[in-house]
Z-matrix of the N, CA and C atoms (Angstrom, degrees):
N
C 1 1.436
C 2 1.450 1 114.61
N 3 1.287 2 124.69 1 127.82
C 4 1.452 3 127.55 2 -178.31
C 5 1.515 4 108.14 3 -84.27
N 6 1.226 5 121.80 4 134.21
C 7 1.443 6 127.19 5 -177.85
C 8 1.596 7 103.62 6 -130.04
N 9 1.446 8 110.87 7 141.67
C 10 1.390 9 114.33 8 175.16
C 11 1.598 10 109.34 9 -72.26
N 12 1.283 11 114.66 10 165.95
C 13 1.449 12 119.26 11 -178.74
C 14 1.584 13 110.56 12 -51.39
N 15 1.282 14 113.65 13 -42.74
C 16 1.515 15 117.30 14 -172.91
C 17 1.580 16 104.24 15 -72.13
N 18 1.360 17 118.61 16 -44.42
C 19 1.432 18 114.19 17 -174.47
C 20 1.515 19 114.99 18 -69.84
N 21 1.543 20 112.65 19 -35.35
C 22 1.417 21 115.78 20 177.95
C 23 1.511 22 111.41 21 -68.75
N 24 1.224 23 118.56 22 -30.86
C 25 1.575 24 116.81 23 175.20
C 26 1.554 25 111.99 24 -68.71
N 27 1.326 26 110.83 25 -51.01
C 28 1.446 27 109.41 26 -172.95
C 29 1.580 28 113.97 27 -70.47
N 30 1.341 29 114.17 28 -31.93
C 31 1.535 30 117.23 29 171.32
C 32 1.517 31 110.65 30 -64.78
N 33 1.255 32 116.77 31 -41.90
C 34 1.573 33 118.72 32 -178.59
C 35 1.516 34 110.83 33 -66.42
N 36 1.378 35 116.47 34 -37.53
C 37 1.542 36 117.41 35 177.53
C 38 1.573 37 113.57 36 -63.39
N 39 1.394 38 111.69 37 -29.95
C 40 1.456 39 114.15 38 -178.89
C 41 1.571 40 115.58 39 -93.45
N 42 1.342 41 111.20 40 5.26
C 43 1.548 42 113.40 41 -172.59
C 44 1.531 43 104.76 42 -105.28
N 45 1.359 44 114.28 43 113.88
C 46 1.539 45 117.63 44 173.12
C 47 1.564 46 110.64 45 -81.03
N 48 1.287 47 122.01 46 3.23
C 49 1.392 48 121.20 47 -176.73
C 50 1.623 49 107.12 48 -118.64
N 51 1.261 50 115.37 49 24.27
C 52 1.475 51 121.44 50 -165.24
C 53 1.685 52 108.04 51 -91.98
N 54 1.335 53 107.64 52 140.36
C 55 1.589 54 112.90 53 165.40
C 56 1.525 55 106.35 54 -129.86
N 57 1.318 56 111.49 55 136.37
C 58 1.586 57 115.62 56 -179.89
C 59 1.587 58 103.35 57 -98.44
N 60 1.200 59 111.99 58 134.47
C 61 1.540 60 123.86 59 -174.61
C 62 1.555 61 112.46 60 -123.45
N 63 1.309 62 121.58 61 112.92
C 64 1.399 63 126.48 62 -177.19
C 65 1.549 64 103.07 63 -102.50
N 66 1.375 65 114.63 64 119.73
C 67 1.412 66 117.31 65 -179.31
C 68 1.581 67 118.68 66 -106.39
N 69 1.278 68 112.06 67 19.18
C 70 1.419 69 125.49 68 -179.81
C 71 1.490 70 114.73 69 -75.83
N 72 1.326 71 124.16 70 168.59
C 73 1.440 72 124.91 71 177.19
C 74 1.562 73 110.24 72 -76.51
N 75 1.198 74 114.96 73 163.33
C 76 1.496 75 123.70 74 177.80
C 77 1.614 76 108.32 75 -55.99
N 78 1.258 77 119.84 76 -44.84
C 79 1.374 78 123.00 77 178.81
C 80 1.550 79 112.75 78 -55.48
N 81 1.400 80 109.89 79 -46.32
C 82 1.582 81 113.53 80 -176.98
C 83 1.505 82 106.03 81 -72.14
N 84 1.375 83 119.63 82 -30.60
C 85 1.512 84 116.50 83 -173.21
C 86 1.584 85 106.58 84 -75.12
N 87 1.328 86 116.60 85 -29.27
C 88 1.429 87 118.13 86 179.03
C 89 1.600 88 112.36 87 -59.85
N 90 1.210 89 119.59 88 -17.53
C 91 1.459 90 125.47 89 174.55
C 92 1.512 91 114.98 90 -76.78
N 93 1.357 92 110.51 91 -15.81
C 94 1.524 93 118.56 92 178.97
C 95 1.532 94 111.35 93 132.75
N 96 1.284 95 111.96 94 152.12
C 97 1.502 96 118.07 95 -176.45
C 98 1.637 97 107.93 96 -129.83
N 99 1.162 98 117.22 97 166.27
C 100 1.538 99 122.81 98 164.98
C 101 1.561 100 104.66 99 -70.54
N 102 1.275 101 112.11 100 127.01
C 103 1.519 102 112.86 101 179.90
C 104 1.466 103 118.44 102 -53.27
N 105 1.257 104 117.93 103 130.72
C 106 1.425 105 125.15 104 178.09
C 107 1.563 106 114.10 105 93.31
N 108 1.334 107 114.55 106 -4.74
C 109 1.516 108 117.22 107 -173.52
C 110 1.533 109 112.69 108 -69.83
N 111 1.285 110 118.64 109 143.85
C 112 1.472 111 126.18 110 169.04
C 113 1.594 112 104.84 111 -79.15
N 114 1.154 113 116.72 112 154.53
C 115 1.449 114 123.69 113 -178.60
C 116 1.495 115 108.52 114 -117.85
N 117 1.392 116 122.04 115 126.36
C 118 1.410 117 126.19 116 -174.43
C 119 1.467 118 105.88 117 -155.41
N 120 1.378 119 118.93 118 90.03
C 121 1.411 120 124.94 119 -176.91
C 122 1.639 121 117.08 120 -60.00
N 123 1.261 122 117.88 121 111.23
C 124 1.406 123 118.90 122 -174.63
C 125 1.410 124 114.46 123 -56.83
N 126 1.473 125 116.14 124 -30.19
C 127 1.386 126 123.37 125 -179.46
C 128 1.521 127 117.98 126 -67.04
N 129 1.372 128 113.27 127 -12.10
C 130 1.481 129 118.39 128 -179.30
C 131 1.543 130 111.16 129 -74.54
N 132 1.384 131 119.15 130 2.73
C 133 1.432 132 118.89 131 174.49
C 134 1.427 133 113.61 132 61.80
N 135 1.347 134 117.66 133 -127.24
C 136 1.500 135 124.15 134 178.18
C 137 1.454 136 113.06 135 -55.16
N 138 1.226 137 122.01 136 -31.69
C 139 1.530 138 126.68 137 171.65
C 140 1.394 139 111.92 138 -57.80
N 141 1.357 140 116.93 139 -45.30
C 142 1.520 141 119.82 140 176.55
C 143 1.497 142 108.66 141 -62.30
N 144 1.266 143 122.69 142 -42.07
C 145 1.475 144 123.03 143 -178.47
C 146 1.524 145 109.23 144 -62.08
N 147 1.319 146 114.62 145 -49.56
C 148 1.491 147 116.98 146 178.58
C 149 1.576 148 117.14 147 -56.04
N 150 1.331 149 110.14 148 -38.67
C 151 1.469 150 116.81 149 175.68
C 152 1.584 151 110.43 150 -62.21
N 153 1.358 152 117.20 151 -43.34
C 154 1.353 153 125.44 152 -179.33
C 155 1.592 154 107.44 153 -61.38
N 156 1.233 155 115.23 154 -43.19
C 157 1.430 156 116.61 155 -175.33
C 158 1.522 157 116.59 156 -63.92
N 159 1.402 158 110.31 157 -22.06
C 160 1.557 159 120.01 158 172.09
C 161 1.452 160 115.61 159 -73.98
N 162 1.337 161 118.62 160 -12.06
C 163 1.489 162 125.03 161 -177.27
C 164 1.491 163 115.48 162 -79.85
N 165 1.238 164 120.08 163 155.71
C 166 1.523 165 122.07 164 177.95
C 167 1.517 166 103.74 165 -86.91
N 168 1.357 167 109.84 166 118.02
C 169 1.447 168 115.65 167 -178.21
C 170 1.430 169 118.20 168 -76.52
N 171 1.346 170 117.80 169 -6.69
C 172 1.485 171 122.75 170 176.55
C 173 1.561 172 113.65 171 -79.15
N 174 1.375 173 111.11 172 -10.52
C 175 1.520 174 116.33 173 -174.37
C 176 1.573 175 105.38 174 -84.14
N 177 1.379 176 115.13 175 165.28
C 178 1.424 177 125.11 176 171.22
C 179 1.431 178 111.80 177 -94.87
N 180 1.273 179 120.02 178 121.06
C 181 1.499 180 130.21 179 -171.94
C 182 1.544 181 109.17 180 -95.85
N 183 1.331 182 116.38 181 119.80
C 184 1.439 183 120.61 182 172.43
C 185 1.574 184 107.49 183 -107.58
N 186 1.322 185 118.31 184 106.57
C 187 1.493 186 125.95 185 -166.97
C 188 1.429 187 106.66 186 -110.99
N 189 1.476 188 109.50 187 136.15
C 190 1.516 189 118.14 188 170.02
C 191 1.456 190 106.75 189 -143.16
N 192 1.395 191 106.02 190 161.68
C 193 1.497 192 121.09 191 170.66
C 194 1.619 193 111.78 192 -134.58
N 195 1.141 194 121.47 193 -150.25
C 196 1.534 195 120.43 194 179.09
C 197 1.488 196 112.49 195 -77.94
N 198 1.341 197 121.54 196 -41.84
C 199 1.327 198 122.34 197 -176.72
C 200 1.610 199 117.68 198 -130.45
N 201 1.377 200 114.24 199 -4.55
C 202 1.450 201 118.62 200 179.26
C 203 1.337 202 121.78 201 113.32
N 204 1.418 203 111.70 202 -22.01
C 205 1.563 204 117.71 203 -174.67
C 206 1.569 205 108.08 204 -77.58
N 207 1.258 206 126.75 205 -52.46
C 208 1.439 207 128.09 206 -175.38
C 209 1.582 208 103.14 207 -65.25
N 210 1.275 209 123.16 208 -37.76
C 211 1.473 210 118.87 209 -174.43
C 212 1.502 211 112.43 210 -72.96
N 213 1.434 212 118.81 211 -27.51
C 214 1.342 213 131.24 212 172.90
C 215 1.751 214 101.85 213 -59.36
N 216 1.281 215 113.75 214 -57.54
C 217 1.377 216 124.02 215 178.58
C 218 1.529 217 109.49 216 -43.05
N 219 1.488 218 111.69 217 -62.49
C 220 1.298 219 121.98 218 -177.71
C 221 1.581 220 115.03 219 -50.77
N 222 1.255 221 117.53 220 -41.80
C 223 1.523 222 125.41 221 175.65
C 224 1.474 223 106.79 222 -58.43
N 225 1.260 224 119.78 223 -44.30
C 226 1.508 225 121.05 224 -175.06
C 227 1.431 226 108.75 225 -67.64
N 228 1.331 227 120.42 226 -42.07
C 229 1.486 228 126.00 227 178.45
C 230 1.478 229 104.05 228 -63.26
N 231 1.293 230 122.97 229 -47.63
C 232 1.502 231 122.89 230 -174.38
C 233 1.441 232 111.76 231 -63.55
N 234 1.425 233 118.41 232 -35.90
C 235 1.437 234 126.28 233 177.29
C 236 1.458 235 110.58 234 -62.98
N 237 1.340 236 114.11 235 -40.05
C 238 1.500 237 119.84 236 -175.78
C 239 1.579 238 110.88 237 -71.53
N 240 1.243 239 115.92 238 -27.61
C 241 1.552 240 117.53 239 177.50
C 242 1.458 241 115.36 240 -101.24
N 243 1.463 242 121.72 241 19.83
C 244 1.328 243 124.80 242 168.94
C 245 1.577 244 120.13 243 109.77
N 246 1.357 245 114.10 244 -0.50
C 247 1.429 246 112.35 245 177.25
C 248 1.538 247 111.86 246 -84.67
N 249 1.330 248 114.00 247 122.62
C 250 1.437 249 114.91 248 -172.73
C 251 1.519 250 118.90 249 -80.99
N 252 1.356 251 114.21 250 -28.89
C 253 1.533 252 122.49 251 -174.44
C 254 1.469 253 112.15 252 -120.70
N 255 1.269 254 115.48 253 96.93
C 256 1.524 255 121.04 254 177.72
C 257 1.562 256 105.30 255 -121.88
N 258 1.377 257 112.43 256 138.25
C 259 1.445 258 117.09 257 176.82
C 260 1.509 259 109.58 258 -130.29
N 261 1.348 260 111.72 259 118.85
C 262 1.562 261 117.22 260 -178.88
C 263 1.498 262 107.79 261 -89.63
N 264 1.316 263 115.19 262 138.03
C 265 1.436 264 125.52 263 -178.97
C 266 1.566 265 106.56 264 -85.47
N 267 1.257 266 121.72 265 105.91
C 268 1.465 267 123.27 266 177.65
C 269 1.582 268 113.04 267 -64.21
N 270 1.255 269 115.54 268 128.10
C 271 1.467 270 119.75 269 178.13
C 272 1.543 271 108.53 270 92.75
N 273 1.241 272 119.45 271 -17.24
C 274 1.460 273 126.36 272 -176.81
C 275 1.534 274 116.99 273 58.08
N 276 1.331 275 108.23 274 -154.24
C 277 1.588 276 119.80 275 -169.14
C 278 1.652 277 104.55 276 -72.62
N 279 1.380 278 115.11 277 -26.11
C 280 1.471 279 109.25 278 -173.26
C 281 1.557 280 110.45 279 -74.59
N 282 1.391 281 122.43 280 -15.30
C 283 1.407 282 125.16 281 172.59
C 284 1.504 283 109.40 282 -103.75
N 285 1.354 284 125.08 283 12.37
C 286 1.423 285 122.76 284 -178.26
C 287 1.595 286 106.50 285 -75.55
N 288 1.370 287 105.35 286 131.67
C 289 1.464 288 115.84 287 175.12
C 290 1.495 289 114.35 288 -102.04
N 291 1.369 290 119.80 289 -6.43
C 292 1.432 291 120.69 290 -172.94
C 293 1.544 292 112.03 291 -89.51
N 294 1.242 293 117.43 292 -166.91
C 295 1.404 294 128.62 293 -179.73
C 296 1.476 295 114.60 294 -54.20
N 297 1.320 296 124.37 295 141.23
C 298 1.458 297 124.57 296 174.54
C 299 1.553 298 104.04 297 -127.06
N 300 1.286 299 111.75 298 150.01
C 301 1.522 300 121.47 299 169.30
C 302 1.455 301 115.44 300 -135.07
N 303 1.270 302 116.66 301 155.63
C 304 1.463 303 116.21 302 179.32
C 305 1.518 304 107.14 303 -96.25
N 306 1.408 305 118.52 304 126.38
C 307 1.551 306 118.32 305 -178.70
C 308 1.479 307 111.22 306 -61.92
N 309 1.363 308 109.86 307 148.21
C 310 1.504 309 119.55 308 178.77
C 311 1.518 310 106.14 309 -66.25
N 312 1.248 311 117.61 310 -56.54
C 313 1.443 312 122.54 311 -177.37
C 314 1.497 313 111.53 312 -138.68
N 315 1.291 314 119.22 313 147.69
C 316 1.437 315 126.91 314 -175.34
C 317 1.423 316 108.27 315 -113.06
């Protein structure tokens, strides 16, 4: 499901079962991430799928990339392999107005 920046943020804040997932490349993530996000580069192909399979499918996933296209693709893939609740951040990180942190390790 695509959510506007405002809806994505307000729903995330109210969701006690939420996981934030960043599907950008390591270079993109080095510029900053949404605090608490898990990093799983969609361009890693099968490696991306393997990492998804390690996640708890009962959680609600808030997914983003740079502009919203790759994260929409990631949500689709996740839904196909059994994730029920995925939310794509429309406009992606480049339109993000919230808090940003620098990841410890990539």
